[in-house]
NUFI-660664 format. One line per 5 residues: number of its first residue (from 1); their letters; for each residue x, y, z of C-alpha. Coordinates in steps of 0.25 Angstrom, whole numbers, plus 2048, in hexadecimal, padded with zeros to 3 digits. Last residue first. Example, Ala and Ser with C-alpha at 12.3 -4.5 7.8 and 13.67 -1.06 7.14 Angstrom:
# residues 2
2 = SA = 837:7FC:81D  831:7EE:81F $
END
This chain:
# residues 817
817 = XXXXX = 742:7CE:7E6  73E:7DB:7E0  739:7DA:7D2  740:7DD:7C5  745:7E7:7BC $
812 = XXXXX = 750:7E6:7B2  75A:7F1:7AE  764:7ED:7A3  770:7E7:7AA  77B:7EE:7B2 $
807 = XXXXX = 773:7EB:7BE  76C:7F4:7C9  764:7FD:7C0  757:7F4:7C0  75A:7E8:7C8 $
802 = XXXXX = 74C:7E7:7CE  74A:7DD:7D9  748:7CE:7D5  756:7CA:7D8  759:7BB:7D5 $
797 = XXXXX = 755:7B1:7E0  761:7AB:7E7  76A:79F:7E4  76F:7A7:7D7  773:7B2:7E0 $
792 = XXXXX = 77E:7A9:7E6  785:7A7:7D9  785:7B6:7D6  78A:7BA:7E4  795:7AF:7E3 $
787 = XXXXX = 79A:7B4:7D6  799:7C3:7D8  79E:7C2:7E6  7A9:7B9:7E3  7AD:7C3:7D7 $
782 = XXXXX = 7AD:7CF:7E0  7B5:7C9:7EB  7BF:7C4:7E1  7C1:7D1:7DB  7C3:7D8:7E8 $
777 = XXXXX = 7CD:7CE:7ED  7D5:7CE:7E0  7DE:7D9:7E3  7E2:7D2:7F0  7EA:7C8:7E7 $
772 = XXXXX = 7E4:7BA:7E8  7E3:7AE:7F2  7E8:7B5:7FE  7E2:7AB:807  7DB:7B5:810 $
767 = XXXXX = 7D8:7BE:804  7D2:7B3:7FC  7C9:7AF:808  7C5:7BD:80A  7C0:7BD:7FC $
762 = XXXXX = 7B8:7B1:7FE  7B1:7B7:80A  7AE:7C4:803  7A9:7BE:7F7  7A0:7B4:7FE $
757 = XXXXX = 799:7BF:806  796:7C8:7FA  792:7BC:7F1  788:7B7:7FC  782:7C5:7FD $
752 = XXXXX = 781:7C6:7EE  779:7B9:7ED  770:7BE:7F8  76E:7CB:7F1  76B:7C7:7E3 $
747 = XXXXX = 773:7C5:7D6  76B:7C1:7CA  76B:7CF:7C3  77A:7D0:7C1  784:7DB:7BE $
742 = XXXXX = 780:7E6:7C7  77C:7DE:7D4  786:7D3:7D2  791:7DD:7D0  78D:7E5:7DB $
737 = XXXXX = 78D:7D9:7E5  79B:7D6:7E0  7A0:7E3:7E5  79A:7DF:7F2  7A4:7D4:7F4 $
732 = XXXXX = 7B1:7DB:7F0  7B3:7E6:7FA  7B9:7E1:806  7C4:7D7:802  7C7:7DE:7F5 $
727 = XXXXX = 7C8:7EC:7FB  7D0:7E6:807  7DA:7E0:7FD  7DB:7EC:7F4  7DD:7F6:800 $
722 = XXXXX = 7E8:7ED:805  7EF:7EC:7F8  7F0:7FB:7F7  7F4:7FC:806  801:7F4:802 $
717 = XXXXX = 80A:7EF:80D  801:7F2:819  808:7F4:827  7FC:7F6:830  7F9:802:83A $
712 = XXXXX = 7F5:80B:82F  7E9:802:82C  7E3:806:839  7E5:815:836  7DE:813:829 $
707 = XXXXX = 7D3:80C:830  7D1:817:839  7D1:822:82E  7C7:81A:826  7BE:819:832 $
702 = XXXXX = 7BF:828:834  7BC:82B:826  7B0:822:826  7AA:829:833  7AC:836:82C $
697 = XXXXX = 7A5:832:820  79A:82B:828  798:839:830  796:840:822  78D:834:81D $
692 = XXXXX = 784:836:82A  783:845:827  77F:841:819  775:837:81E  76F:841:828 $
687 = XXXXX = 76D:84B:81E  766:842:814  75D:83D:81E  75D:82E:824  74F:829:826 $
682 = XXXXX = 752:81D:82F  761:819:82F  766:80C:82B  765:80D:81C  76A:81C:81B $
677 = XXXXX = 775:819:824  77A:80B:81E  77B:80C:80F  77A:81B:80D  781:820:819 $
672 = XXXXX = 78C:815:81A  78E:814:80B  78F:823:809  799:824:815  7A1:819:80E $
667 = XXXXX = 7A1:821:801  7A4:82F:807  7B0:829:810  7B5:821:804  7B5:82C:7FA $
662 = XXXXX = 7BC:835:804  7C6:82B:806  7C9:829:7F8  7CB:837:7F5  7D2:839:802 $
657 = XXXXX = 7DD:82F:7FF  7E1:833:7F2  7E0:842:7F5  7E8:840:802  7F3:839:7FA $
652 = XXXXX = 7F2:845:7EF  7F3:84F:7FB  800:848:7FE  804:849:7EF  802:858:7F0 $
647 = XXXXX = 809:859:7FD  815:852:7F7  814:85C:7EC  815:867:7F5  823:864:7F9 $
642 = XXXXX = 82B:85C:7EF  829:84D:7ED  833:842:7F2  832:83E:800  823:840:804 $
637 = XXXXX = 81D:83C:7F7  827:831:7F5  823:82B:803  815:82D:800  817:824:7F3 $
632 = XXXXX = 81E:819:7FB  815:818:807  80D:80C:802  81A:805:801  81C:806:810 $
627 = XXXXX = 826:80F:816  832:80A:81D  83B:80A:811  83B:819:80F  83E:81B:801 $
622 = XXXXX = 846:826:7FB  853:81E:7FC  84E:815:7F1  84F:821:7E7  84F:81B:7D9 $
617 = XXXXX = 847:80F:7DD  83E:819:7E5  83C:821:7D9  838:816:7CF  82F:80F:7D9 $
612 = XXXXX = 829:81D:7DC  826:81F:7CE  81F:811:7CD  816:814:7D9  812:822:7D3 $
607 = XXXXX = 80F:81C:7C6  805:813:7CC  7FD:81F:7D1  7FE:826:7C4  7FA:81A:7BC $
602 = XXXXX = 7EE:818:7C4  7E9:826:7C2  7EB:825:7B3  7E2:819:7B3  7D8:81D:7BD $
597 = XXXXX = 7D4:82B:7B7  7CC:826:7AB  7C5:81B:7B3  7C0:826:7BD  7BB:82F:7B2 $
592 = XXXXX = 7B4:823:7AC  7AE:81F:7BA  7A9:82E:7BB  7A3:82C:7AD  79A:821:7B2 $
587 = XXXXX = 795:829:7BE  792:835:7B4  789:82B:7AC  782:826:7B8  77F:835:7BC $
582 = XXXXX = 783:841:7C4  78F:83B:7CB  78F:837:7DA  78D:829:7D8  79A:828:7D0 $
577 = XXXXX = 7A1:82D:7DD  799:824:7E6  79D:818:7DD  7AC:81A:7E1  7AB:81A:7F0 $
572 = XXXXX = 79F:811:7F0  7A7:806:7E9  79C:7FB:7E7  79A:7FE:7D8  7A9:7FE:7D5 $
567 = XXXXX = 7AB:7F0:7DA  7A6:7E9:7CE  7AD:7F0:7C3  7B9:7F5:7CB  7BE:7EB:7D4 $
562 = XXXXX = 7B7:7DF:7CE  7BA:7E0:7BF  7C7:7E8:7C3  7CC:7DD:7CC  7CB:7D2:7C1 $
557 = XXXXX = 7D2:7DB:7B7  7DC:7DE:7C2  7DE:7D0:7C5  7E0:7CD:7B6  7EA:7D8:7B5 $
552 = XXXXX = 7F2:7D3:7C1  7F3:7D6:7D0  7F9:7CA:7D6  7F5:7BE:7DE  7EB:7B9:7D3 $
547 = XXXXX = 7F7:7B7:7C9  7F1:7B6:7BB  7FD:7BF:7B5  7F9:7CB:7AC  800:7D5:7B5 $
542 = XXXXX = 7FF:7E3:7AF  805:7F0:7B3  814:7EF:7B5  819:7FE:7B7  823:7FA:7C2 $
537 = XXXXX = 82A:7F0:7BA  837:7F3:7C0  83D:7F7:7B3  831:7FE:7AE  831:807:7BB $
532 = XXXXX = 840:80A:7BA  83F:80D:7AB  833:815:7AC  838:81E:7B7  846:820:7B2 $
527 = XXXXX = 840:824:7A4  836:82E:7AB  841:835:7B2  84F:830:7B2  854:837:7BE $
522 = XXXXX = 846:834:7C5  840:841:7CC  837:844:7C0  831:836:7C1  82E:837:7D0 $
517 = XXXXX = 828:845:7CE  820:841:7C3  81A:835:7CB  817:83E:7D7  811:849:7CF $
512 = XXXXX = 807:83F:7C9  803:83B:7D7  801:849:7DC  7F8:84D:7D1  7F0:840:7D2 $
507 = XXXXX = 7EE:842:7E1  7EA:851:7E0  7E1:850:7D3  7DA:843:7D9  7D8:84B:7E6 $
502 = XXXXX = 7D1:856:7E0  7C6:84D:7D9  7C5:845:7E6  7C2:852:7EE  7B7:854:7E4 $
497 = XXXXX = 7B1:846:7E5  7B2:845:7F4  7AC:853:7F7  7A1:850:7EE  79E:842:7F5 $
492 = XXXXX = 79D:849:803  7A3:856:806  7A4:857:815  7A6:849:819  7B0:847:80E $
487 = XXXXX = 7B8:854:811  7B9:850:820  7BC:841:81F  7C7:843:814  7CE:84D:81D $
482 = XXXXX = 7CD:843:829  7D2:837:821  7DE:83F:81D  7E2:844:82A  7DE:838:832 $
477 = XXXXX = 7E6:82E:829  7F2:838:829  7F1:839:839  7F2:82A:83A  7FD:828:82F $
472 = XXXXX = 806:832:837  80A:83F:831  818:83F:82C  814:846:820  818:83D:815 $
467 = XXXXX = 818:82F:81A  80C:832:823  805:838:817  807:82C:80F  803:822:819 $
462 = XXXXX = 7F6:82B:81B  7F4:82A:80C  7F4:81B:80D  7EC:81A:81A  7DF:821:816 $
457 = XXXXX = 7DE:819:809  7E1:80C:810  7D6:80F:81B  7CC:814:811  7CD:808:807 $
452 = XXXXX = 7CD:7FA:80D  7C6:7FC:81A  7BE:808:819  7B9:806:80A  7B8:7F7:80C $
447 = XXXXX = 7B0:7F9:819  7A6:803:812  7A5:7FA:806  7A2:7EE:810  797:7F6:816 $
442 = XXXXX = 791:7FA:809  791:7EC:804  78A:7E7:810  77F:7F2:810  77C:7F0:801 $
437 = XXXXX = 77C:7E1:803  772:7E3:80E  769:7EC:806  767:7E1:7FB  76A:7DE:7EC $
432 = XXXXX = 769:7E8:7E1  763:7F4:7E9  76C:7F1:7F5  778:7EF:7ED  776:7FC:7E5 $
427 = XXXXX = 775:803:7F2  784:7FF:7F4  788:80A:7EB  784:814:7F6  780:821:7F0 $
422 = XXXXX = 777:81B:7E5  770:822:7D9  76D:815:7D2  771:81B:7C5  780:81C:7CA $
417 = XXXXX = 780:80D:7CD  77D:809:7BE  786:814:7B9  792:80F:7C2  791:801:7BD $
412 = XXXXX = 790:800:7AE  798:80A:7A6  7A1:810:7B1  7A4:803:7B8  7A7:7FC:7AA $
407 = XXXXX = 7B1:808:7A7  7B6:807:7B6  7BA:7F8:7B3  7C2:7FC:7A7  7C9:807:7AF $
402 = XXXXX = 7CC:7FC:7BA  7D6:7F5:7B0  7DF:800:7B0  7DE:803:7BF  7E0:7F4:7C3 $
397 = XXXXX = 7EC:7F3:7BA  7F3:7FE:7C3  7F5:7F2:7CD  800:7ED:7C4  808:7FA:7C4 $
392 = XXXXX = 814:7F6:7CB  818:7F0:7D9  81D:7F8:7E5  81D:806:7DF  810:803:7D8 $
387 = XXXXX = 80A:7FE:7E6  80F:80B:7ED  809:813:7E2  7FC:80C:7E4  7FC:80D:7F3 $
382 = XXXXX = 7FE:81C:7F4  7F5:824:7EA  7ED:819:7E6  7EA:814:7F4  7E9:822:7F8 $
377 = XXXXX = 7DC:822:7F0  7DA:820:7E1  7CC:81B:7DF  7C5:826:7E7  7CD:831:7DE $
372 = XXXXX = 7CA:829:7D1  7BB:829:7D5  7BC:838:7D8  7C2:83B:7CB  7B6:833:7C5 $
367 = XXXXX = 7AC:83B:7CE  7B2:848:7C9  7B1:844:7BB  7A2:83F:7BC  79D:84C:7C2 $
362 = XXXXX = 797:84B:7D0  789:84F:7D2  783:842:7D9  780:84B:7E5  78E:848:7EA $
357 = XXXXX = 78C:839:7EB  78C:837:7FB  78B:845:800  782:84C:7F6  779:840:7F4 $
352 = XXXXX = 778:83F:804  772:84D:804  771:855:810  77F:85B:811  77C:866:806 $
347 = XXXXX = 789:868:7FE  791:875:7FD  797:876:80B  79B:867:80C  79F:868:7FD $
342 = XXXXX = 7A9:873:800  7AD:86D:80D  7B1:860:806  7B9:868:7FB  7C0:870:806 $
337 = XXXXX = 7C4:864:80E  7CB:85F:802  7D1:86C:7FF  7D7:86D:80D  7DD:860:80B $
332 = XXXXX = 7E4:864:7FF  7E9:871:804  7EE:86A:811  7F6:860:808  7FC:86B:7FF $
327 = XXXXX = 800:874:80B  806:868:812  80F:865:806  813:873:806  818:872:814 $
322 = XXXXX = 820:866:813  81B:857:815  824:84E:81E  82C:842:81A  82D:839:826 $
317 = XXXXX = 839:830:826  838:821:82A  844:81B:830  84D:80F:82D  854:808:839 $
312 = XXXXX = 862:805:83A  868:7FC:845  875:7FA:84C  87B:7EF:854  889:7EC:85A $
307 = XXXXX = 88D:7DE:85E  897:7DC:86A  8A5:7D7:86D  8AC:7D7:860  8B3:7E4:864 $
302 = XXXXX = 8AF:7EA:856  8A1:7E8:858  899:7DE:850  88E:7E4:848  87F:7E0:849 $
297 = XXXXX = 874:7E6:841  867:7ED:841  85D:7F0:835  851:7F9:832  843:7FC:833 $
292 = XXXXX = 843:7F5:841  850:7ED:841  853:7E1:838  860:7D9:83B  86E:7DA:837 $
287 = XXXXX = 87A:7D2:83B  88A:7D3:83A  88A:7E2:836  898:7E7:832  893:7F5:82D $
282 = XXXXX = 886:7FA:832  87D:805:82B  87B:813:82F  871:81C:829  86B:81F:81B $
277 = XXXXX = 863:814:814  868:80F:807  85E:80C:7FC  85D:800:7F3  852:7FF:7E8 $
272 = XXXXX = 84A:7F3:7E4  83E:7FC:7E2  834:7F3:7E9  83D:7EC:7F3  844:7F9:7F8 $
267 = XXXXX = 851:7F4:7FD  856:7FC:809  864:7FF:80D  86D:800:819  87B:802:815 $
262 = XXXXX = 888:7FB:818  895:802:813  89F:803:808  8A0:7F6:800  891:7F4:801 $
257 = XXXXX = 889:7EE:80D  87A:7EE:80D  871:7EE:81A  863:7EB:815  855:7F0:816 $
252 = XXXXX = 84A:7EB:80E  83E:7F4:809  830:7F2:804  826:7F2:810  82F:7F8:81A $
247 = XXXXX = 83D:7F2:81D  840:7E4:81B  84E:7E0:821  85A:7DB:81A  867:7DB:822 $
242 = XXXXX = 869:7CC:823  877:7CC:81C  87C:7DA:819  877:7DC:80B  883:7DF:802 $
237 = XXXXX = 883:7EA:7F8  879:7F2:7F0  870:7E6:7F0  86C:7E1:7E2  85F:7E0:7DB $
232 = XXXXX = 851:7DA:7DE  853:7CC:7D7  847:7C4:7D8  844:7B7:7DF  836:7B1:7DF $
227 = XXXXX = 82B:7B8:7D8  81E:7B5:7DE  823:7B1:7EC  82D:7BD:7ED  83C:7BC:7EE $
222 = XXXXX = 845:7C8:7ED  854:7C8:7EA  85F:7D2:7ED  86D:7D0:7E7  879:7D3:7EF $
217 = XXXXX = 884:7DD:7E9  88F:7D6:7E1  896:7C9:7E4  892:7C2:7D7  889:7B9:7DF $
212 = XXXXX = 881:7C4:7E4  87F:7C3:7F3  870:7C1:7F7  865:7CA:7FC  857:7C5:7FE $
207 = XXXXX = 84A:7CB:7FE  83D:7C4:801  82F:7C9:7FC  822:7CB:802  825:7DA:805 $
202 = XXXXX = 832:7D8:80C  839:7CB:811  849:7CD:812  854:7C3:811  863:7C7:812 $
197 = XXXXX = 871:7C2:80E  86C:7B6:806  875:7AB:802  876:7A9:7F3  86E:79F:7EB $
192 = XXXXX = 86E:7A7:7DE  85F:7A8:7DC  856:7A9:7E8  851:79C:7EF  843:796:7EE $
187 = XXXXX = 836:798:7F6  839:78D:800  82D:78C:80A  830:789:819  824:785:821 $
182 = XXXXX = 81C:78B:82C  811:783:832  806:78D:838  80C:798:82F  810:7A5:835 $
177 = XXXXX = 81F:7A4:832  81C:7A1:823  82A:79B:81E  833:79E:813  83F:798:80D $
172 = XXXXX = 849:79F:803  854:796:7FE  861:798:7F6  868:78C:7F1  876:788:7F6 $
167 = XXXXX = 872:779:7F8  872:77A:807  868:786:806  86B:795:806  862:79F:80D $
162 = XXXXX = 855:7A6:80E  84A:7A5:819  83D:7AC:818  833:7AD:823  825:7B1:81F $
157 = XXXXX = 81B:7B7:829  81A:7C4:821  829:7C6:821  835:7BE:826  844:7BE:821 $
152 = XXXXX = 84F:7B4:822  85D:7B2:81D  865:7A4:81C  874:7A4:819  872:795:81A $
147 = XXXXX = 865:78D:818  862:780:81E  856:779:817  847:778:819  848:782:824 $
142 = XXXXX = 843:77D:831  835:781:836  835:78C:840  83C:78C:84D  837:794:859 $
137 = XXXXX = 843:79C:85F  841:7A3:86C  84B:7AD:871  84B:7B1:880  84D:7BF:886 $
132 = XXXXX = 83F:7C4:886  838:7BA:87C  83E:7BC:86E  839:7B3:863  840:7AE:857 $
127 = XXXXX = 839:7A4:84D  842:79A:849  848:797:83B  850:78A:836  85B:784:82F $
122 = XXXXX = 865:790:82D  872:78B:828  87F:78F:830  880:784:839  888:783:847 $
117 = XXXXX = 87B:782:84F  86F:77F:846  869:78C:83E  85E:795:841  857:7A1:83A $
112 = XXXXX = 850:7A9:845  843:7AF:843  83C:7BC:848  82E:7C2:84A  829:7CF:84E $
107 = XXXXX = 830:7D6:843  835:7CA:83A  844:7C8:83C  84B:7BC:837  857:7B9:840 $
102 = XXXXX = 863:7B2:83B  86C:7A6:83E  867:7A2:84C  86D:795:851  864:789:854 $
97 = XXXXX = 866:781:861  858:783:866  852:781:874  85B:78A:87B  855:797:875 $
92 = XXXXX = 85F:7A3:877  85C:7AB:883  85F:7BA:87F  86A:7C3:882  866:7D1:884 $
87 = XXXXX = 86C:7DD:87C  86C:7EB:883  866:7F8:881  85B:7F7:877  851:7FA:882 $
82 = XXXXX = 849:7EE:87E  855:7E5:880  85D:7E1:873  85D:7D2:871  868:7C8:872 $
77 = XXXXX = 86A:7B9:86C  874:7AE:86E  875:7A0:868  87E:7A5:85C  87A:7B3:85B $
72 = XXXXX = 86C:7BA:85B  86A:7C9:85D  85C:7CF:85F  857:7DE:85E  849:7DF:864 $
67 = XXXXX = 83D:7E5:85C  836:7D7:85C  842:7D1:856  84D:7DA:850  858:7D2:84A $
62 = XXXXX = 866:7CD:84B  86C:7C0:846  879:7B8:848  87F:7C1:851  88E:7BF:853 $
57 = XXXXX = 892:7BC:861  89C:7C5:868  891:7CB:871  88E:7D8:878  882:7DE:86F $
52 = XXXXX = 883:7ED:86C  877:7F6:86F  870:7FA:862  874:805:859  86C:80E:850 $
47 = XXXXX = 869:813:842  85D:81A:83D  85B:81A:82E  855:824:825  84B:81F:81A $
42 = XXXXX = 848:82B:811  856:82A:80B  85C:837:806  858:840:7FA  859:83E:7EB $
37 = XXXXX = 84A:83E:7E8  848:848:7F2  84F:853:7EA  846:851:7DE  83B:85A:7E0 $
32 = XXXXX = 841:865:7E9  84D:865:7E0  844:867:7D4  83C:872:7DB  849:879:7DF $
27 = XXXXX = 84F:878:7D1  842:87D:7CB  842:888:7D5  850:88B:7D2  84E:88B:7C3 $
22 = XXXXX = 842:894:7C5  84A:89E:7CD  855:89E:7C3  84B:8A0:7B7  844:8AB:7C0 $
17 = XXXXX = 851:8B2:7C3  854:8B2:7B4  847:8B7:7B0  848:8C2:7BB  856:8C6:7B6 $
12 = XXXXX = 850:8C7:7A8  845:8CF:7AD  84E:8D8:7B4  857:8DA:7A8  84B:8DC:79F $
7 = XXXXX = 846:8E7:7A9  853:8ED:7AA  854:8ED:79B  846:8F4:79A  84A:8FE:7A5 $
2 = XX = 857:901:79D  84E:903:791 $
END
């Protein structure tokens, strides 16, 4: 009895201890999960001092010109020497009597707002050049009218000047500085007619701060060419005059004064949220100017005999992975290599059918999942959330409409091509038209995959990995590209498809967790998420306007017709998966599987962007203003997610990139081998062809790595837009050739060749003059090829070769030409 009681007591104590431990564990996990949501700023500030300037003159303007601090007073100017030890007096231009009023800094260029001696109104602008210790002023066209309290800003070769006219009305003037004959254009003044305190150009918009007429906090207004002036909220204090400075791709840096102190603050132009940057901020500043990634200011010393200078520079932080994250990533990469090695050891390496199309034994459901994996690259995982964070769900319309296009593809197009037992989809163009059209189409497809897809798909995750791990972009590109080369070259198409299957599970699981984590971390949960997103119109999906410069529903309908229905046959990366199935019926089913995954998958990636918008609007201090917009999701992964989960989602980023990369490598190697090697080499054997394909897989991978490293040296605002633009310019013409071949009997090779050449040239004209939104380039190119190619075919004899099995019409036999 006593033993039973002791046992019961011990059991009760054990249960109590377990409940206590479980509570502690849950509390610990909860703290690990949400603690980062309320942590310190991710943008530390480095503050410093510059040597004082011995003068009693009050500086009118200070700026950083070609990296050199510059001070301008009435008829005097100084620059800090290269060692940044002493100020050197500059020779003032003797040929001008104009007085400087303010400096507009533009990186390697600078302009001075000028006024006549003794006047307070700005009447002109001069380009400022610094040659050794001499200032040079090159006058631009005079302002249409004098402006007082004028402010200036420069961005993308556009100089903007804001001020108050003689009649008391607000004015915003703009001038293209790179024009042959620059002229000022009046764009309309802001409401209220109050003198501006700052003017900043950021992301094709102009931001202006003006005092509130009621004497409260200042107002912040934004001007864009399509919407004019819109309110962007209130400034949490008073902006120090002239302190605005563009920072990164989506932030503006201000010095803001309140009743207690002066603070260095950022305004995030997407979320409209203000964040205080930690670090010293000045008091009593009499002039401010832009510093590299920050601001600098001038303050009069207490003795009145000199001017003191200070600066604050925003710094980037490196968020490193922890041990559990590295274990998850290493396990994932080892698994991918293991799949490639498995198929390398299992499959015979002397069959091109095995290497290129998996022996045509792939089940339809695996091919369908692989199609989705190839279609949702790192662009989907990183650039689409960034696009949804910056704008809304408007681009998701493409996914919804594309499903209907895939239905047509599944019924009509894929079974037709699958029956031909192709390995290169461009073999169809040779059979239907001419060998030269096949080879040209294949060459352009190779160029498109390398230039517009592979480089972007490699660079985007490398950007994420560099943001999170601290490994440089160069090494990140080499690491990811190298692993993909190894398992793709070893395992061929079977390795590509089965690694795709695993990668879809990894990346979708990580993406769904990220969404749930963000919503769970909000104080109001789902309610707060929905109310914030709806209030900011972040889930706006359909735009029914007829503006060709925007992505509208009509544009997507037009695009899907050409981008999905008419382009799918020429997409070797996607078609190669359907060609790997057992029959034409199985090929059609793989497309249905692809379509079934596309809509929920699209909602997941766009939901990530919306969730990040809500999170960073609530926690603006957790953003790093120096990072590009495309790095928003990688920043969240690194800074907010718990250990281990970060590694899982990094593996998801790897998965998103490597799934598409492996498909591109295998497909491009297939095109080079089948369309060129087998045609140009005499008596190629199966074994030699497979060996050549393995070498080409390695060569294609190395080329993609090189192009990605080249891309990393450019500051691109949206890689999503760049990939769309390049694909439209390079990939449209030959898609029209498939349409003419499959849907008409009259088209012939000379007419199609004319259509292809004309469409490429005319699309380049539309790109050069920016006639339409880049989303339309592909559709325009295909449509031009179809219309011009068909009309040109009428001037040549109709085809007399057999078209049996080559069109969607009933088989009709004929004679060769």
